[in-house]
C-alpha positions in Angstrom: -62.6 46.5 -76.2 -63.4 49.6 -78.2 -65.3 49.3 -81.5 -64.1 50.5 -84.8 -63.5 54.2 -84.8 -66.2 56.2 -86.6 -64.0 59.3 -86.8 -62.9 60.5 -90.2 -59.6 61.6 -88.6 -56.3 60.0 -88.5 -55.7 56.6 -86.7 -52.1 55.4 -86.5 -51.2 51.8 -85.9 -47.9 51.3 -84.0 -46.1 47.9 -83.9 -43.4 46.9 -81.5 -43.9 43.3 -80.4 -40.7 42.6 -78.3 -38.4 42.7 -76.4 -39.3 44.2 -72.9 -36.5 46.8 -73.0 -37.2 47.8 -76.6 -40.9 48.2 -75.9 -40.1 50.3 -72.9 -38.0 52.6 -75.1 -40.9 53.2 -77.4 -42.8 55.0 -74.6 -41.1 58.5 -74.9 -41.8 58.6 -78.6 -45.2 57.1 -78.5 -46.4 59.4 -75.7 -44.9 62.4 -77.4 -46.6 61.5 -80.6 -50.0 61.0 -78.8 -49.8 64.3 -76.9 -48.5 66.3 -79.9 -51.4 65.1 -82.1 -54.4 65.0 -79.7 -56.9 64.7 -82.6 -55.3 61.5 -83.9 -56.1 58.0 -82.5 -53.1 55.8 -81.8 -53.2 52.0 -81.4 -50.1 50.3 -79.9 -49.7 46.7 -81.1 -47.7 44.7 -78.6 -47.9 41.6 -76.5 -50.7 41.5 -73.9 -48.5 41.0 -70.9 -46.5 44.1 -71.8 -49.5 46.4 -71.7 -48.9 47.1 -68.0 -45.8 49.2 -68.7 -47.9 51.8 -70.5 -49.0 53.5 -67.3 -50.8 56.9 -67.2 -51.0 56.7 -71.0 -52.5 59.4 -73.2 -56.3 59.3 -73.7 -55.9 58.9 -77.4 -53.7 55.7 -77.1 -55.2 52.2 -77.1 -53.3 48.9 -76.6 -54.0 46.0 -79.1 -52.5 42.5 -78.6 -52.2 40.1 -81.4 -52.6 36.3 -81.1 -49.1 35.5 -82.4 -49.4 31.9 -81.3 -52.7 31.2 -82.9 -54.8 33.2 -85.2 -52.0 35.6 -86.1 -49.2 33.1 -86.4 -47.1 33.1 -89.6 -47.5 35.0 -92.9 -51.2 34.0 -93.1 -51.6 35.2 -89.6 -50.2 38.6 -90.5 -52.7 38.8 -93.4 -55.5 38.0 -90.9 -54.0 40.5 -88.4 -54.0 43.2 -91.1 -57.7 42.4 -91.9 -58.7 42.2 -88.2 -57.1 45.6 -87.4 -58.7 47.3 -90.4 -62.1 46.0 -89.4 -61.7 47.1 -85.8 -60.1 50.5 -86.3 -60.1 53.1 -89.0 -56.4 52.8 -89.6 -55.0 55.5 -91.9 -51.2 55.0 -91.2 -48.9 52.4 -89.8 -45.7 53.1 -87.9 -43.5 50.0 -87.9 -41.1 50.7 -85.1 -39.9 47.1 -85.0 -38.9 46.2 -88.6 -38.8 42.4 -88.4 -40.4 39.9 -90.8 -43.7 39.9 -88.9 -44.2 43.7 -89.0 -42.8 44.0 -92.6 -45.4 41.5 -93.8 -48.1 43.4 -91.8 -46.9 46.6 -93.4 -47.0 45.0 -96.9 -50.6 43.9 -96.4 -51.7 47.3 -95.0 -50.0 49.2 -97.7 -51.9 47.1 -100.3 -55.1 48.5 -98.7 -53.9 52.0 -99.2 -52.5 52.7 -95.8 -49.4 54.8 -95.4 -46.5 53.0 -93.9 -43.2 54.2 -92.3 -40.6 51.8 -91.0 -37.8 52.4 -88.5 -34.2 52.6 -89.7 -32.3 50.4 -87.2 -28.9 51.5 -88.5 -27.7 48.0 -88.8 -24.6 48.8 -90.9 -23.7 51.6 -88.5 -23.9 49.2 -85.5 -21.7 46.7 -87.3 -19.1 49.4 -88.0 -19.2 50.4 -84.3 -18.5 46.8 -83.3 -15.6 46.5 -85.7 -14.0 49.8 -84.8 -14.9 50.0 -81.1 -16.9 52.8 -79.4 -13.6 54.8 -78.9 -13.0 55.1 -82.6 -16.6 55.5 -83.8 -19.1 58.3 -83.3 -22.1 57.5 -81.0 -25.1 56.3 -82.9 -28.5 58.0 -83.0 -30.4 57.0 -79.9 -33.0 54.3 -80.4 -35.7 56.6 -78.8 -35.0 59.2 -81.5 -35.1 56.5 -84.3 -38.6 55.6 -83.0 -39.6 59.3 -83.1 -38.3 59.6 -86.7 -40.9 57.1 -87.9 -43.7 59.3 -86.6 -42.2 62.3 -88.3 -42.0 60.5 -91.6 -45.7 60.0 -91.3 -46.1 63.8 -91.1 -46.9 63.8 -87.4 -45.9 66.5 -85.0 -43.5 65.6 -82.1 -43.5 69.0 -80.4 -44.7 67.9 -76.9 -41.7 66.2 -75.3 -42.1 63.2 -73.1 -41.5 64.2 -69.4 -41.6 60.8 -67.7 -44.3 58.4 -66.7 -47.1 60.1 -64.7 -45.8 63.3 -66.4 -43.6 64.1 -63.4 -46.5 64.1 -61.0 -46.3 60.6 -59.6 -47.1 60.1 -55.9 -46.0 57.0 -54.1 -48.6 54.3 -53.6 -49.7 54.0 -50.0 -48.5 50.5 -49.7 -44.9 51.1 -50.8 -42.2 50.6 -48.1 -42.1 53.5 -45.7 -38.3 53.6 -45.5 -36.0 55.0 -48.1 -34.7 52.2 -50.2 -32.9 51.5 -53.5 -33.9 49.0 -56.2 -31.2 46.6 -57.5 -31.9 44.8 -60.7 -28.7 42.7 -61.1 -29.8 40.5 -63.9 -30.2 40.7 -67.7 -31.1 38.5 -70.7 -27.5 37.8 -71.7 -24.3 37.0 -69.8 -22.4 39.8 -71.4 -24.7 42.3 -69.7 -24.6 40.8 -66.2 -22.1 42.0 -63.6 -20.6 38.8 -62.2 -22.5 37.6 -59.1 -19.5 37.3 -56.9 -18.8 41.1 -57.6 -22.4 42.0 -57.3 -22.6 40.5 -53.9 -19.8 42.8 -52.8 -21.8 45.7 -54.2 -24.9 44.6 -52.2 -22.9 44.2 -49.0 -21.2 47.5 -49.5 -24.5 49.3 -50.0 -26.1 47.5 -47.0 -23.1 48.5 -44.9 -23.9 52.1 -45.7 -27.3 51.5 -44.1 -29.3 51.4 -47.3 -32.4 49.2 -47.6 -32.3 47.3 -50.8 -35.1 45.8 -52.9 -33.9 43.2 -55.4 -35.9 42.7 -58.6 -35.6 39.9 -61.1 -37.2 36.9 -62.7 -37.8 33.3 -61.4 -35.5 30.3 -61.4 -31.8 31.0 -60.8 -32.4 34.7 -60.6 -34.9 34.2 -57.8 -32.6 31.8 -55.9 -29.6 34.1 -56.1 -31.7 37.1 -55.0 -33.2 35.3 -52.0 -29.7 34.1 -51.0 -28.5 37.7 -50.9 -31.6 38.7 -49.0 -31.0 36.0 -46.4 -27.4 36.9 -46.0 -27.5 40.7 -45.6 -29.7 42.9 -43.3 -32.0 45.4 -45.0 -32.1 43.4 -48.3 -35.4 42.1 -49.6 -36.1 40.2 -52.8 -39.2 40.4 -55.0 -37.5 38.4 -57.7 -39.9 35.9 -59.3 -42.9 37.3 -57.5 -44.6 38.3 -60.8 -45.8 41.6 -59.5 -46.6 43.0 -63.0 -45.1 46.0 -64.7 -47.5 48.5 -63.1 -46.6 47.5 -59.6 -42.9 47.2 -60.3 -42.9 50.7 -61.8 -44.7 52.0 -58.7 -41.9 50.5 -56.5 -39.2 51.8 -58.8 -40.7 55.2 -58.8 -40.8 55.4 -55.0 -37.1 54.3 -54.7 -34.3 56.7 -54.0 -32.3 55.2 -56.9 -32.0 52.1 -59.1 -28.9 50.0 -59.9 -29.4 48.0 -63.1 -27.6 46.3 -65.9 -28.2 47.3 -69.6 -31.7 45.8 -69.2 -35.4 46.4 -69.3 -35.3 47.5 -65.6 -32.8 50.2 -66.5 -35.1 51.6 -69.1 -38.2 51.3 -66.9 -36.4 53.1 -64.0 -35.4 56.0 -66.2 -38.9 56.4 -67.5 -40.2 56.3 -63.9 -38.0 59.3 -63.2 -35.8 57.5 -60.7 -32.0 58.2 -60.6 -30.6 55.2 -62.5 -27.1 53.7 -62.3 -26.5 51.3 -65.1 -23.5 48.9 -65.5 -22.3 48.2 -69.0 -20.1 45.3 -70.2 -20.2 43.7 -73.6 -22.7 46.3 -74.8 -22.2 50.0 -75.0 -24.4 53.2 -74.6 -22.8 54.5 -77.9 -25.0 51.9 -79.8 -28.0 54.1 -79.0 -29.6 52.2 -76.1 -28.6 54.4 -73.2 -31.4 55.0 -70.7 -33.6 58.1 -71.1 -31.9 61.2 -69.5 -29.6 59.1 -67.3 -26.2 59.6 -68.7 -24.7 60.5 -65.3 -25.3 57.1 -63.9 -23.5 55.1 -66.6 -20.7 52.8 -65.2 -18.3 51.1 -67.7 -14.7 50.2 -68.3 -12.8 51.8 -71.2 -11.5 49.0 -73.3 -10.7 48.9 -77.0 -12.7 45.6 -77.4 -15.9 47.3 -76.4 -18.6 46.8 -77.5 -18.2 43.3 -78.8 -21.9 42.9 -79.3 -24.9 45.1 -79.8 -27.1 43.0 -77.6 -24.6 41.2 -75.3 -25.4 37.8 -76.6 -22.0 36.8 -77.8 -19.3 35.1 -75.6 -16.2 37.1 -74.5 -13.3 36.5 -76.9 -10.8 37.0 -74.1 -12.0 34.9 -71.2 -14.7 32.6 -69.9 -16.6 35.6 -68.4 -16.6 39.2 -69.6 -13.4 40.9 -68.8 -15.0 44.3 -69.3 -17.2 43.5 -66.3 -14.3 42.2 -64.2 -12.6 45.6 -64.9 -15.2 47.4 -63.0 -14.4 47.4 -59.2 -17.4 47.0 -56.9 -16.2 50.2 -55.1 -16.8 52.2 -58.2 -20.4 51.1 -58.5 -21.0 51.7 -54.8 -19.5 55.2 -55.0 -21.6 56.0 -58.1 -24.7 54.9 -56.4 -24.0 57.0 -53.3 -23.0 60.1 -55.3 -26.1 60.0 -57.5 -28.4 59.7 -54.5 -26.6 62.6 -52.8 -26.8 64.8 -55.9 -30.1 63.6 -57.2 
């Protein structure tokens, strides 16, 4: 690990501790800030196992991981973290792009030491209004990626070098990636309201396989792994890496080499967009108007126009109308298949 900076220049601490998709969405703003301010050191505070998604990162960006289950647990732990960070790095500013109790406490302790602090405006009241009125009646909210960038601007940092994708648009496929053209399907998400029903997703997978496409299914362990392996056993050209724990770096390489990605409103959707892969995203209880659309991938958004959408910002609330989200049932599998094929053809 690097020692405390001896530079008299700026050193900006950035904090976003969870969740995977939200941390992924920080990358465009963080990389842009780093490359726009090459004389400034940046330290990204996030969980150790998420560090792998920061591929080809700028030279002035370091990753720091707190011990949230031990030394840095609770309010006293945040005081220790503030002290540890100040001892290790010459921190001059703190960009709180999480705005939760932990990071607010951290900001309080850092501010007491004379460090400048800027905190993200999550637009919570705007999101509540959008849920009440529906996306059809409310104006789309400021994209989350721009909200992250606003924090750096409030610290007086330049943001004039735009993010142009992981690997800066110059990625080459790893030698051990599959030789055939394939698409990635990431059919899972953290909440039921974001998941296209498995019986309908199976029809999508079958339809794509019938078009001669090779499919690589990504997902977690447990039930996701079982479901993915069942589809892989049932349909030719379908392979599952669900539950294989390949790590973010390897998964990003596989996504980058794919012809397209089909995902839910999930971390894989954001990772695919950042990797520069044509991305088709399926939306149910949540809505892109809340500000969480994938980076530069508006053309691949698939959703049903319903007055009750969105019913949740994060998709963690049960459908008020049925046992499973009616907004997902309203999307025919053929629509998703056609969107995938058209985006591959035009992309």
